[in-house]
Structures are given as structure tokens and as C-alpha cells.
C-alpha positions as CSV (number, residue, x, y, z in Angstrom):
1,M,-0.2,0.3,0.0
2,K,1.2,3.7,-1.0
3,R,2.1,5.6,2.1
4,P,-0.3,8.7,2.7
5,A,1.8,11.5,1.3
6,R,0.9,13.8,4.4
7,V,1.4,11.1,7.1
8,S,4.9,12.5,8.0
9,R,3.5,16.2,8.1
10,C,0.5,16.0,10.4
11,V,2.0,18.7,12.5
12,W,-0.8,19.7,14.0
13,L,-2.0,16.9,15.0
14,A,0.9,15.3,16.6
15,L,0.7,18.7,18.4
16,L,-3.1,18.0,19.4
17,V,-2.3,14.4,20.7
18,A,0.9,14.1,21.5
19,A,2.8,12.3,24.9
20,P,2.3,13.8,28.0
21,G,4.2,16.9,29.0
22,V,4.9,17.5,25.6
23,A,1.7,18.7,23.9
24,Q,-0.8,21.6,25.6
25,Q,-4.0,20.2,26.3
26,V,-5.7,22.9,28.6
27,P,-9.8,22.8,29.3
28,D,-11.9,24.8,27.4
29,S,-13.7,27.0,30.2
30,N,-15.6,28.8,28.9
31,F,-17.6,25.9,26.6
32,D,-20.6,25.7,27.9
33,P,-23.3,23.6,26.0
34,P,-27.2,24.0,26.7
35,V,-28.8,21.2,28.5
36,A,-32.2,22.1,27.5
37,A,-34.5,19.0,29.3
38,P,-32.0,17.7,32.0
39,S,-32.6,13.8,32.9
40,F,-32.9,13.7,36.5
41,P,-33.2,16.5,38.7
42,S,-29.8,18.6,40.1
43,G,-27.8,16.0,42.4
44,T,-30.4,13.2,42.1
45,G,-28.9,10.9,39.1
46,P,-26.8,8.0,39.2
47,I,-23.1,7.9,40.0
48,V,-20.7,8.6,37.7
49,A,-17.0,7.7,38.4
50,I,-14.6,9.3,36.2
51,D,-11.1,7.1,36.8
52,A,-8.4,9.0,37.9
53,A,-6.2,5.9,39.7
54,H,-4.2,4.7,36.1
55,V,-2.3,7.7,34.9
56,N,-4.9,8.4,33.1
57,F,-4.8,11.2,30.5
58,H,-8.1,12.3,31.1
59,T,-9.6,13.3,34.6
60,M,-12.3,15.2,35.6
61,E,-10.4,17.4,37.2
62,G,-8.1,18.1,34.1
63,R,-8.8,17.1,30.3
64,Y,-12.4,15.8,31.0
65,Q,-13.8,18.8,33.5
66,T,-15.9,20.2,31.0
67,L,-17.3,16.5,30.1
68,A,-18.1,16.1,34.2
69,K,-20.0,20.1,34.1
70,L,-22.1,18.8,31.9
71,L,-22.8,15.8,32.9
72,L,-23.3,17.7,36.3
73,K,-25.9,20.0,34.4
74,D,-27.5,16.7,33.8
75,G,-28.4,16.1,36.6
76,Y,-25.9,13.1,37.2
77,R,-23.6,12.5,40.4
78,V,-19.8,12.8,38.7
79,Q,-17.1,12.2,41.0
80,P,-13.2,10.6,40.9
81,N,-12.5,7.1,41.0
82,R,-8.9,6.9,42.7
83,A,-9.2,3.2,43.6
84,S,-7.9,0.6,42.4
85,F,-10.6,-1.5,40.8
86,S,-12.0,-4.5,43.1
87,A,-16.0,-5.5,43.9
88,S,-15.7,-3.2,46.8
89,S,-14.7,-0.1,44.7
90,L,-17.2,-0.7,42.2
91,A,-20.0,-1.6,44.0
92,S,-21.6,2.0,44.7
93,I,-20.7,2.9,41.2
94,D,-23.5,3.3,38.3
95,V,-21.3,4.2,35.6
96,L,-17.5,4.0,35.5
97,V,-15.8,6.3,32.7
98,I,-12.0,4.9,32.2
99,A,-10.7,7.7,29.2
100,N,-7.2,6.8,28.1
101,A,-5.8,5.0,30.8
102,M,-1.8,4.3,31.0
103,H,0.7,2.2,32.8
104,A,3.3,3.6,34.5
105,Q,5.7,3.5,32.2
106,S,4.2,6.2,29.6
107,E,3.4,8.4,32.7
108,A,7.1,11.2,31.1
109,G,6.1,10.0,27.8
110,F,4.6,7.5,25.8
111,A,6.5,4.3,25.8
112,P,7.1,1.9,23.0
113,L,6.3,-1.1,22.3
114,P,5.6,-3.5,24.1
115,N,2.4,-1.6,26.2
116,V,2.0,-2.8,29.2
117,S,-1.6,-3.4,30.7
118,A,-2.8,0.0,32.7
119,F,-4.8,-2.8,34.9
120,S,-3.8,-6.4,36.9
121,E,-5.5,-9.4,36.4
122,S,-8.0,-8.8,39.4
123,E,-8.7,-5.2,38.5
124,I,-9.9,-6.7,34.8
125,A,-11.6,-9.2,36.6
126,A,-13.3,-7.8,39.1
127,V,-15.1,-5.1,36.3
128,E,-15.9,-7.5,34.2
129,Q,-17.6,-9.5,36.8
130,W,-19.3,-5.7,37.9
131,V,-20.6,-5.4,34.0
132,A,-22.2,-9.0,33.7
133,D,-23.7,-8.3,37.2
134,G,-25.2,-4.7,35.8
135,G,-22.9,-2.0,35.9
136,S,-22.2,0.2,33.4
137,L,-18.4,1.0,31.8
138,F,-17.6,4.0,30.0
139,L,-14.2,2.7,28.2
140,I,-12.2,5.1,25.7
141,A,-8.8,4.4,25.2
142,D,-6.7,6.5,22.2
143,H,-4.3,5.9,20.0
144,M,-0.6,3.8,20.2
145,P,0.3,3.4,23.4
146,I,-3.1,4.2,24.8
147,A,-5.2,1.2,23.1
148,G,-2.4,-1.0,24.1
149,H,-2.6,-0.4,28.0
150,N,-6.2,-0.7,27.6
151,E,-6.4,-3.9,25.4
152,A,-6.3,-6.7,28.0
153,L,-9.3,-5.1,29.5
154,A,-11.6,-4.7,26.0
155,A,-10.6,-8.3,25.1
156,A,-12.4,-9.5,28.3
157,F,-16.0,-8.0,26.7
158,G,-14.3,-9.0,22.8
159,I,-13.3,-5.9,22.1
160,R,-10.0,-6.0,19.9
161,F,-8.6,-3.2,19.9
162,H,-5.3,-1.9,17.2
163,N,-3.0,0.0,19.2
164,G,-2.2,2.5,16.2
165,F,-3.2,5.1,14.3
166,V,-6.1,6.1,12.3
167,F,-5.4,8.6,9.3
168,D,-6.7,9.2,5.8
169,S,-5.5,8.9,2.5
170,T,-3.9,12.7,3.0
171,G,-2.7,11.7,6.1
172,A,-5.1,13.6,8.5
173,G,-6.6,12.5,11.4
174,L,-10.1,14.3,12.2
175,I,-12.8,11.6,11.3
176,T,-16.4,13.4,11.2
177,F,-19.0,10.7,10.9
178,R,-22.3,11.2,9.4
179,R,-26.0,10.0,9.1
180,S,-25.9,11.3,5.7
181,D,-23.4,8.7,4.4
182,G,-24.0,5.9,7.2
183,T,-20.7,6.3,9.0
184,L,-22.9,7.3,12.0
185,G,-25.1,4.3,13.1
186,S,-28.2,4.2,13.5
187,S,-29.4,4.1,17.4
188,R,-31.0,5.7,20.4
189,V,-28.1,7.6,21.3
190,V,-27.8,9.3,18.0
191,E,-31.8,9.4,17.4
192,G,-31.8,11.1,20.7
193,Y,-34.0,11.0,23.9
194,H,-35.8,14.5,22.7
195,E,-35.6,16.8,19.6
196,S,-32.6,18.8,21.3
197,T,-30.7,15.7,21.5
198,R,-30.9,14.2,17.6
199,V,-27.4,14.1,16.5
200,D,-26.7,14.2,12.8
201,S,-23.1,14.2,13.0
202,V,-19.9,13.1,15.8
203,T,-15.9,14.0,14.7
204,A,-12.9,12.8,16.3
205,F,-9.9,13.6,17.1
206,T,-6.7,10.8,15.1
207,G,-7.4,7.7,17.1
208,Q,-7.5,4.3,17.1
209,A,-10.0,1.7,15.2
210,F,-11.2,-1.9,16.6
211,R,-13.1,-4.4,15.8
212,L,-15.4,-6.5,18.1
213,D,-15.4,-10.2,18.0
214,P,-18.2,-12.1,16.3
215,H,-20.5,-13.1,19.2
216,V,-20.5,-9.7,20.6
217,D,-24.1,-8.1,21.0
218,A,-23.3,-4.9,20.0
219,E,-24.3,-1.3,18.1
220,P,-21.7,0.1,15.6
221,L,-22.3,3.8,16.5
222,L,-18.9,5.2,14.5
223,V,-18.1,3.3,11.3
224,I,-14.5,4.0,9.3
225,A,-15.0,4.9,6.0
226,D,-13.1,3.8,2.7
227,G,-9.8,5.1,2.7
228,H,-8.7,5.0,6.2
229,T,-5.4,3.1,7.0
230,V,-4.5,2.5,10.6
231,F,-0.4,2.4,11.3
232,L,1.0,0.5,13.6
233,P,4.3,2.1,14.4
234,S,6.4,0.7,17.6
235,V,7.2,4.3,18.7
236,A,4.2,6.6,18.8
237,W,4.2,9.2,16.3
238,E,7.0,7.7,14.3
239,F,6.0,6.6,10.8
240,S,8.1,5.5,7.5
241,N,7.5,3.4,4.5
242,S,8.1,0.0,6.2
243,T,5.9,1.1,9.4
244,P,3.2,-1.8,9.4
245,R,-0.3,-1.0,8.2
246,I,-4.0,-2.4,7.9
247,P,-7.4,-1.1,6.4
248,A,-8.9,0.9,8.4
249,A,-12.5,0.6,6.8
250,H,-15.4,-0.5,7.9
251,L,-13.3,-1.1,11.7
252,L,-14.9,1.0,14.6
253,Q,-14.2,3.8,16.6
254,G,-17.4,4.0,18.3
255,A,-19.9,0.9,19.5
256,L,-22.7,0.3,22.7
257,V,-22.2,-3.1,23.6
258,R,-23.9,-5.5,26.2
259,H,-22.4,-7.9,28.2
260,E,-24.9,-10.6,30.3
261,A,-26.9,-7.5,32.4
262,G,-25.0,-4.7,32.0
263,R,-23.7,-2.2,29.4
264,I,-20.4,-1.0,27.5
265,A,-19.8,2.6,25.6
266,V,-16.5,1.8,23.9
267,F,-14.8,4.4,21.9
268,G,-11.2,5.0,20.6
269,E,-10.6,8.4,20.6
270,A,-10.7,10.2,23.9
271,A,-11.1,14.4,22.9
272,M,-14.1,14.2,21.3
273,F,-15.9,14.1,24.8
274,S,-13.5,17.0,25.8
275,A,-13.2,20.0,25.4
276,Q,-10.1,21.4,25.0
277,L,-7.7,24.6,23.8
278,A,-4.2,22.9,22.2
279,G,-0.7,23.9,21.3
280,A,0.5,27.9,21.4
281,Q,-2.0,29.0,19.4
282,Q,-4.9,27.5,21.3
283,R,-6.9,25.4,18.6
284,P,-10.1,24.0,20.3
285,M,-10.1,20.2,19.9
286,G,-13.2,18.5,20.9
287,M,-16.7,19.7,21.8
288,N,-15.7,22.7,21.1
289,H,-14.3,22.1,17.8
290,P,-16.3,24.1,14.6
291,S,-17.1,20.8,12.9
292,A,-18.5,19.0,16.9
293,A,-21.2,20.9,17.1
294,H,-23.4,17.6,18.3
295,N,-21.0,16.5,20.1
296,Y,-21.9,17.3,23.1
297,R,-25.8,15.6,22.3
298,F,-23.5,12.4,21.7
299,A,-22.0,12.7,24.9
300,L,-25.5,13.0,26.8
301,N,-27.3,10.2,25.0
302,L,-24.5,7.6,25.5
303,L,-24.8,8.5,29.2
304,R,-28.8,8.1,29.2
305,W,-27.9,5.2,27.4
306,L,-25.5,3.8,29.7
307,T,-28.2,4.4,32.5
308,D,-31.6,4.0,31.6
309,G,-32.4,0.4,31.4
310,S,-34.2,-0.3,28.3
């Protein structure tokens, strides 16, 4: 396969999603989308715990600050999770959000292959059992090496992460999934729970791609179109003519999964649920991006699906 001409020149994308300590990504405190009809009276909704115990690149005090505020406006009770996963630590949680968890090997800078799991075997077993018993998991894992740090947890649910980067034929990583072309799957999350939450498009910012095992009970949400490629480098953001790659067409960046009595919303890109200002020029990235006007609606609908029981 011919190497996309601009992969080595994705400078602005590299700055937006580069290694911790290199990229300047700060929450956009001025972004405040409306919640026309809150799902729950203020402070009465399900408990949403955003993980902060696994070297997470996105936390409620940091890059997911806007997501936390959005969910609070929708009536959810939002809190950080600072404990290792176990039956006892998960018992009081309704929705567990794991966003870009990493192993300590990537704490100072993205680690090259092989990437170690962010979670112990006992933690993975605890989360799987909690979901099987009725818990709701919102699992988000971005491009390499983050997909690698999360692939063991995903595999417990039949979700197979590709530990790489998704680019189109020009080398760009920004992808907009649309109703009009079928790349945004039909579901309650897309139709919305009332008129103000209908979703017509969702924009993602690079990320990885994944597939589902045949036995998985799932609804595809974000389906990658023809003309995209998954690059699988051994070092993040280092590409050459010899970098392994696979076609990304028809792989996923988002899906809804039912696992026994529980539910999982899984995504291969994290910035789509944030609102950040990135780089020295403070470029909008996430729900505040001009092409991502419906991303915040998508986030609200996902949480509603994870908690509504229907």
C-alpha cells in the first residue's frame, strides 16, 4: 500500500495528541453547551465515576473537566475514582468512565512497544464481573500506546483494539461520522431522547480503530469509511515506509455493547468527549471544535443509554 503523502507532516495533529508533557492541552473553560431538558433533577442522577487511578490522560479535574460539568448539568452525580478496581470499590458506582488509562511506563512520555496493561488481572476480572452483574462501563482508549495499555481490559468483553493511529489518504486524522453517509450508526444514542439531543454528526480527532468478536452483542456507532488506514508504529508518532499498516475501512471508533446484565460504550478516541484548547495557538479540540457541534449531545445520549435500562 502506498504511504499517505502527508502522514509525516501531520504536525498540528501531533501537537494536539502528543505525549504527556509535550502537548499543551488545557480545558476550554468558556465552553458551556446547553442542556435543554436535564435527564434528572440536579444532584439526583446515577453516580458517574471518572477514573483517576491509572495514570489517566483525561480526568474530571483535567481534560475531562467539561464532560464532568456537562453531566452535572444533566443531573448526574459525578466524582473521581482514585481506587484500584475491586468488587468493593465498584459497588457504589453506576457508570465507570475509564478515559485513556495508561501504565506507569507512559507516565513521563508515551512508551514504545511492548505496552503494558494499565490494569492488573484482578482489576480486569473485577470490572468484567461488575459489568456482567449490571454495571455500566464507558471505556475510551486513544491511539498507540494507549490502546495497548487498555487492550487486555477490552478483550475481556470481546473488543479488539488495534494499537495504532487512524489516518485518511491525505494523512489527516480528524474524522467526521455522519448520518447522511451511514458512518454514524442508527441507534437510540443517535436519534436522541428528545428533539434537542438528536445527533447528525460526530467528529473524532485521530485515535485508534477496533473490531468486535463475532459473539459480541453490539451496535456499531462510529464506522470508519473507505480510504482510511491504521498505522501500527513501534514508537508513537514515528512513521516510515516500513511502518506496518492495515485498512481501517469498516473498523470502528465507537460501539454500544451489551455484556450479560451490563452495558459498555466503547470508543477509540478521547478528545471527542472533551473541550480543550491545544498548542500554543489554543486551537479548539473536542466538543468546542467547529465541526463537532453535536458531540456534546452524543455524550449526553451515551450516558442516558448507559443508565436508562431500556
